[in-house]
C-alpha positions as CSV (number, residue, x, y, z in Angstrom):
1,X,-7.0,-14.3,-51.9
2,X,-7.0,-10.8,-50.5
3,X,-9.8,-8.7,-48.9
4,X,-10.7,-5.0,-49.1
5,X,-11.7,-5.0,-45.4
6,X,-9.6,-7.8,-43.8
7,X,-10.2,-6.5,-40.3
8,X,-13.8,-7.8,-40.6
9,X,-12.4,-11.4,-40.7
10,X,-12.2,-11.2,-36.9
11,X,-15.9,-11.6,-37.0
12,X,-15.5,-15.1,-38.2
13,X,-15.6,-16.1,-34.6
14,X,-19.3,-15.5,-34.9
15,X,-19.5,-18.8,-36.9
16,X,-19.0,-20.6,-33.5
17,X,-22.2,-19.2,-32.1
18,X,-24.5,-22.0,-33.4
19,X,-22.1,-24.6,-31.9
20,X,-22.1,-22.8,-28.6
21,X,-25.9,-22.7,-28.6
22,X,-26.0,-26.4,-29.4
23,X,-23.6,-27.2,-26.5
24,X,-25.5,-25.0,-24.1
25,X,-28.8,-26.7,-25.0
26,X,-27.3,-30.2,-24.4
27,X,-26.0,-29.2,-21.0
28,X,-29.3,-27.6,-20.0
29,X,-31.5,-30.7,-20.6
30,X,-31.6,-33.5,-18.0
31,X,-33.1,-37.0,-18.6
32,X,-36.0,-37.9,-16.3
33,X,-37.3,-41.5,-16.4
34,X,-41.0,-41.8,-17.2
35,X,-42.6,-45.1,-17.8
36,X,-45.3,-43.8,-20.1
37,X,-42.6,-42.6,-22.5
38,X,-40.7,-45.9,-22.8
39,X,-42.8,-47.1,-25.7
40,X,-42.2,-43.8,-27.6
41,X,-38.5,-43.9,-26.9
42,X,-38.2,-47.5,-28.2
43,X,-39.9,-46.4,-31.5
44,X,-37.6,-43.3,-31.7
45,X,-34.4,-45.3,-31.3
46,X,-35.0,-46.8,-34.8
47,X,-34.8,-43.3,-36.4
48,X,-32.3,-41.7,-34.0
49,X,-29.3,-42.1,-36.4
50,X,-31.2,-40.3,-39.2
51,X,-32.4,-37.5,-36.9
52,X,-28.9,-37.0,-35.5
53,X,-27.4,-36.8,-39.0
54,X,-30.0,-34.2,-40.0
55,X,-29.4,-32.3,-36.8
56,X,-25.7,-32.0,-37.4
57,X,-26.3,-31.1,-41.0
58,X,-28.4,-28.2,-40.0
59,X,-25.8,-27.1,-37.5
60,X,-23.1,-27.2,-40.2
61,X,-25.2,-25.1,-42.5
62,X,-25.7,-22.5,-39.8
63,X,-22.0,-22.3,-39.2
64,X,-21.3,-22.0,-43.0
65,X,-24.0,-19.3,-43.3
66,X,-22.4,-17.2,-40.6
67,X,-18.9,-17.6,-42.1
68,X,-20.1,-16.7,-45.6
69,X,-21.9,-13.6,-44.3
70,X,-18.7,-12.4,-42.6
71,X,-16.6,-13.2,-45.6
72,X,-19.0,-11.3,-47.9
73,X,-18.7,-8.2,-45.7
74,X,-14.9,-8.4,-45.9
75,X,-15.2,-8.1,-49.7
76,X,-12.8,-10.7,-51.0
77,X,-10.7,-10.2,-54.1
78,X,-10.2,-13.6,-55.8
79,X,-7.3,-14.3,-58.1
80,X,-7.4,-16.5,-61.2
81,X,-7.0,-19.8,-59.4
82,X,-8.6,-22.5,-61.6
83,X,-10.1,-19.6,-63.5
84,X,-12.3,-18.6,-60.6
85,X,-12.8,-14.9,-59.7
86,X,-11.2,-13.7,-63.0
87,X,-11.8,-10.0,-63.4
88,X,-12.6,-10.4,-67.1
89,X,-10.2,-7.6,-68.0
90,X,-8.3,-7.8,-71.3
91,X,-5.9,-4.9,-70.8
92,X,-4.7,-2.4,-68.2
93,X,-3.4,0.9,-69.6
94,X,-1.1,2.6,-67.0
95,X,-0.9,6.3,-67.5
96,X,2.3,7.4,-65.7
97,X,3.2,10.8,-64.5
98,X,6.9,11.3,-65.1
99,X,7.2,14.9,-63.9
100,X,10.1,15.9,-61.6
101,X,7.9,16.0,-58.6
102,X,7.5,12.2,-58.8
103,X,11.1,11.9,-57.7
104,X,10.5,13.7,-54.4
105,X,11.8,11.8,-51.4
106,X,9.6,12.3,-48.4
107,X,11.5,9.8,-46.2
108,X,15.0,10.7,-47.7
109,X,15.4,7.1,-48.9
110,X,12.8,6.3,-51.6
111,X,11.0,8.4,-54.1
112,X,7.3,8.4,-55.0
113,X,8.2,6.7,-58.3
114,X,9.7,3.8,-56.4
115,X,6.3,3.0,-55.0
116,X,4.7,2.5,-58.4
117,X,6.1,-1.0,-59.5
118,X,5.1,-2.8,-56.2
119,X,1.7,-1.0,-56.2
120,X,1.0,-2.0,-59.8
121,X,2.3,-5.5,-59.2
122,X,0.1,-6.1,-56.1
123,X,-3.0,-4.7,-57.8
124,X,-2.3,-6.5,-61.2
125,X,-2.0,-9.9,-59.4
126,X,-5.7,-9.7,-58.4
127,X,-6.9,-9.4,-62.0
128,X,-5.9,-12.7,-63.6
129,X,-4.4,-12.8,-67.1
130,X,-4.5,-9.5,-69.0
131,X,-2.2,-7.3,-70.9
132,X,-0.3,-4.4,-69.3
133,X,0.5,-1.3,-71.4
134,X,2.2,2.0,-70.4
135,X,1.5,5.5,-71.6
136,X,4.1,7.8,-70.1
137,X,4.0,11.6,-70.0
138,X,7.5,12.1,-71.5
139,X,7.1,10.2,-74.8
140,X,3.3,10.2,-75.1
141,X,3.4,6.8,-76.7
142,X,2.1,3.4,-75.6
143,X,4.6,0.7,-74.7
144,X,3.7,-3.0,-74.0
145,X,5.0,-4.1,-70.6
146,X,5.9,-7.9,-70.3
147,X,5.3,-7.9,-66.5
148,X,4.6,-5.3,-63.7
149,X,8.0,-5.9,-62.1
150,X,9.7,-4.8,-65.3
151,X,8.6,-1.2,-64.6
152,X,11.6,-0.8,-62.3
153,X,14.2,-1.2,-65.0
154,X,12.5,0.5,-67.9
155,X,13.7,3.9,-69.1
156,X,10.1,5.0,-69.9
157,X,9.3,4.8,-66.2
158,X,12.0,7.2,-65.0
159,X,11.3,10.8,-64.0
160,X,12.2,13.7,-66.3
161,X,12.7,17.4,-65.8
162,X,9.5,18.1,-67.8
163,X,5.9,18.5,-66.7
164,X,2.8,16.4,-67.2
165,X,-0.5,17.1,-68.8
166,X,-2.9,14.4,-67.6
167,X,-5.9,15.5,-69.8
168,X,-3.7,15.6,-72.9
169,X,-2.3,12.1,-72.1
170,X,-5.9,10.7,-71.8
171,X,-6.7,12.3,-75.1
172,X,-3.8,10.4,-76.6
173,X,-5.0,7.2,-75.0
174,X,-8.4,7.3,-76.7
175,X,-7.2,6.5,-80.3
176,X,-5.1,3.6,-78.9
177,X,-8.2,2.2,-77.1
178,X,-10.2,2.6,-80.3
179,X,-7.7,0.8,-82.5
180,X,-6.5,-1.9,-80.2
181,X,-9.9,-3.5,-79.8
182,X,-8.7,-5.0,-76.5
183,X,-12.2,-5.3,-75.1
184,X,-12.7,-4.6,-71.4
185,X,-10.0,-2.2,-70.3
186,X,-9.0,-0.3,-67.2
187,X,-7.0,3.0,-67.1
188,X,-4.7,3.4,-64.1
189,X,-3.3,6.9,-63.5
190,X,-0.2,7.0,-61.3
191,X,0.4,10.5,-60.2
192,X,1.3,12.6,-57.2
193,X,-1.8,14.7,-57.8
194,X,-0.1,18.0,-58.5
195,X,-2.7,20.5,-59.8
196,X,-0.2,21.6,-62.4
197,X,-0.2,18.1,-63.9
198,X,-4.0,17.5,-63.7
199,X,-4.9,21.0,-65.0
200,X,-8.5,21.0,-63.7
201,X,-9.4,24.1,-65.8
202,X,-8.2,22.5,-69.1
203,X,-10.7,22.7,-71.9
204,X,-9.7,19.1,-72.9
205,X,-11.6,17.5,-70.0
206,X,-15.1,17.6,-71.4
207,X,-14.0,16.1,-74.7
208,X,-12.0,13.4,-72.9
209,X,-15.0,12.4,-70.8
210,X,-17.3,12.3,-73.8
211,X,-15.0,10.2,-76.0
212,X,-14.2,7.7,-73.2
213,X,-18.0,7.3,-72.6
214,X,-18.6,6.8,-76.3
215,X,-16.2,3.8,-76.6
216,X,-17.9,0.4,-77.3
217,X,-16.7,-0.7,-73.8
218,X,-16.1,2.4,-71.8
219,X,-13.0,1.8,-69.6
220,X,-13.1,2.3,-65.8
221,X,-10.5,4.6,-64.4
222,X,-8.5,3.9,-61.3
223,X,-6.4,6.7,-59.6
224,X,-3.1,5.6,-58.0
225,X,-2.7,8.7,-55.9
226,X,0.9,9.1,-54.5
227,X,0.3,11.9,-52.0
228,X,3.4,11.7,-49.8
229,X,5.4,14.9,-50.0
230,X,8.4,16.2,-48.1
231,X,7.6,18.6,-45.2
232,X,9.4,21.3,-47.2
233,X,9.2,21.5,-50.9
234,X,9.8,24.0,-53.8
235,X,8.2,24.1,-57.2
236,X,8.7,26.3,-60.3
237,X,6.0,27.0,-62.8
238,X,6.7,28.7,-66.2
239,X,3.9,31.2,-66.6
240,X,5.1,32.7,-69.9
241,X,7.9,32.2,-72.4
242,X,8.8,34.5,-75.3
243,X,11.8,35.5,-77.4
244,X,12.8,39.2,-77.1
245,X,15.7,40.6,-79.2
246,X,17.1,37.1,-79.6
247,X,16.9,36.3,-75.9
248,X,14.6,33.9,-74.2
249,X,12.5,35.7,-71.6
250,X,10.8,33.5,-69.0
251,X,8.2,34.5,-66.4
252,X,8.7,32.0,-63.5
253,X,6.6,31.5,-60.5
254,X,8.3,29.9,-57.5
255,X,6.1,27.9,-55.1
256,X,7.3,27.1,-51.6
257,X,5.8,24.8,-49.0
258,X,7.0,24.4,-45.4
259,X,9.2,27.6,-45.5
260,X,8.8,31.0,-43.7
261,X,6.9,33.1,-46.3
262,X,8.5,36.3,-45.0
263,X,12.1,35.0,-45.4
264,X,13.6,35.4,-48.9
265,X,16.0,32.8,-50.3
266,X,17.9,32.1,-53.4
267,X,16.6,29.3,-55.6
268,X,19.0,27.9,-58.2
269,X,17.4,27.3,-61.6
270,X,18.9,25.2,-64.4
271,X,17.5,25.6,-67.9
272,X,18.1,23.1,-70.7
273,X,17.2,24.4,-74.3
274,X,18.3,22.5,-77.4
275,X,20.7,20.3,-75.3
276,X,22.4,23.4,-73.9
277,X,22.2,24.0,-70.1
278,X,22.5,27.2,-68.3
279,X,22.2,28.0,-64.6
280,X,20.9,31.1,-62.8
281,X,19.6,32.1,-59.4
């Protein structure tokens, strides 16, 4: 079992408050002999065992109520142990951004892409038994994944030198969701949140939202935002491409982050067209 707010579990010490109050009350009272009460005490001894049991039962209920309240505030996520806490999901569709920026290495040792399998595995483990499918930005097709840990070795999870169009990917996901009949589904989008991939001004977004909402069981969408980026980074955007006198003419925009904007530099660019690569600066 895991919790959305595990730090709140420190408040479980509050469950000991009823016990502390009980002990303080016992220490506070003193027995004073009183002849007139002897008759009543003899009658009370016959039911003392039942009263003591009832007293401890009430004390236990108070402790359990305090612990349950703290646990509820910590928002537990139950697994599928004995079928309890199952999410009821039938399928998770992972929409994967395979653009080159996903291979950025902010700590010089691991890329953003390397964080996806353990992130998917830890989240998937909380859902119980359901199917995992992958829709990647390079192929645009849905692939069935046997287990989350298999994402590390699959070719369809590697980065490419191409870009990503998130609204176009979601548009491709809708026919699959309509035909699969999987039932309750979640869409997980793993991306480094580049604006060039999400295309906020794309005319596809209104249609995507309407078609998702029109499904018999509209899926919920979870964003796996991988935001870590290097302190210095470069990006290239193709603004326009056309053929002029048999030559390919590209209008490129170079984006720089973490560099002196007044200091020019040479940026090597490698182009691959029809399996033929050329380099220029």
